C-alpha positions in Angstrom: -54.7 -64.3 147.0 -52.6 -62.7 149.3 -52.3 -59.1 149.7 -48.7 -59.4 148.5 -49.9 -60.9 145.3 -52.6 -59.0 144.9 -50.3 -55.7 144.5 -47.7 -57.2 142.4 -50.7 -58.0 140.0 -52.2 -55.1 140.2 -48.8 -53.3 139.2 -48.9 -54.9 135.9 -52.4 -55.0 135.9 -52.3 -53.7 131.9 -49.8 -56.4 130.8 -52.0 -59.2 132.1 -55.0 -58.0 130.4 -53.1 -58.4 127.2 -52.3 -61.8 127.7 -55.0 -63.0 129.0 -57.0 -61.5 126.1 -54.3 -63.2 123.8 -54.8 -66.5 125.7 -58.4 -66.2 125.3 -57.8 -65.3 121.7 -56.0 -68.3 120.9 -58.8 -70.9 122.0 -61.6 -69.0 120.0 -63.4 -67.7 123.0 -65.8 -64.8 122.6 -65.1 -63.6 126.4 -62.2 -60.8 127.2 -61.1 -59.8 130.1 -61.8 -55.7 130.5 -59.5 -55.1 133.9 -58.2 -56.5 136.9 -59.1 -54.8 140.4 -58.1 -55.5 144.0 -60.4 -56.0 146.9 -59.7 -57.1 150.6 -60.3 -60.8 149.3 -57.8 -60.4 146.5 -58.3 -59.4 143.2 -60.9 -59.7 140.2 -60.8 -60.0 137.1 -63.9 -58.6 135.0 -64.8 -59.8 131.5 -67.4 -58.6 128.9 -69.8 -61.8 129.7 -70.3 -64.9 131.7 -66.7 -67.0 131.2 -67.3 -70.7 130.3 -65.2 -73.0 132.9 -62.7 -73.2 129.7 -62.1 -69.5 129.9 -61.6 -69.7 133.8 -59.1 -72.2 133.3 -57.3 -70.1 131.1 -57.2 -67.3 133.4 -56.5 -69.5 136.3 -53.4 -71.6 134.8 -52.3 -67.6 133.6 -52.1 -66.4 137.1 -50.3 -69.6 138.4 -47.6 -69.0 136.0 -46.7 -65.5 136.9 -42.9 -65.5 137.8 -43.8 -62.7 140.9 -46.7 -65.0 142.2 -46.5 -67.3 144.9 -48.6 -69.8 142.7 -50.2 -71.6 146.1 -51.8 -68.8 147.0 -54.0 -68.4 143.7 -57.4 -69.5 144.4 -59.7 -71.2 142.1 -61.5 -69.1 139.5 -65.2 -68.7 140.0 -68.4 -67.4 138.9 -69.2 -64.6 141.4 
């Protein structure tokens, strides 16, 4: 994710955390997002546990659908 996109996401990180957690709760996941932070490669979303592929896909889909983010610049979710 470009630094421009990262700044847009970080500016509203509290809203994004709430929305991601709502989506994860909707699929009855026991994972929840703790916080979002920016590093030199883009943004990282920290969760309370190791996320399953379905959880990562929900987060990726949410990030791609943000109005102020270039969807072509969203990298695939992955485990560290």
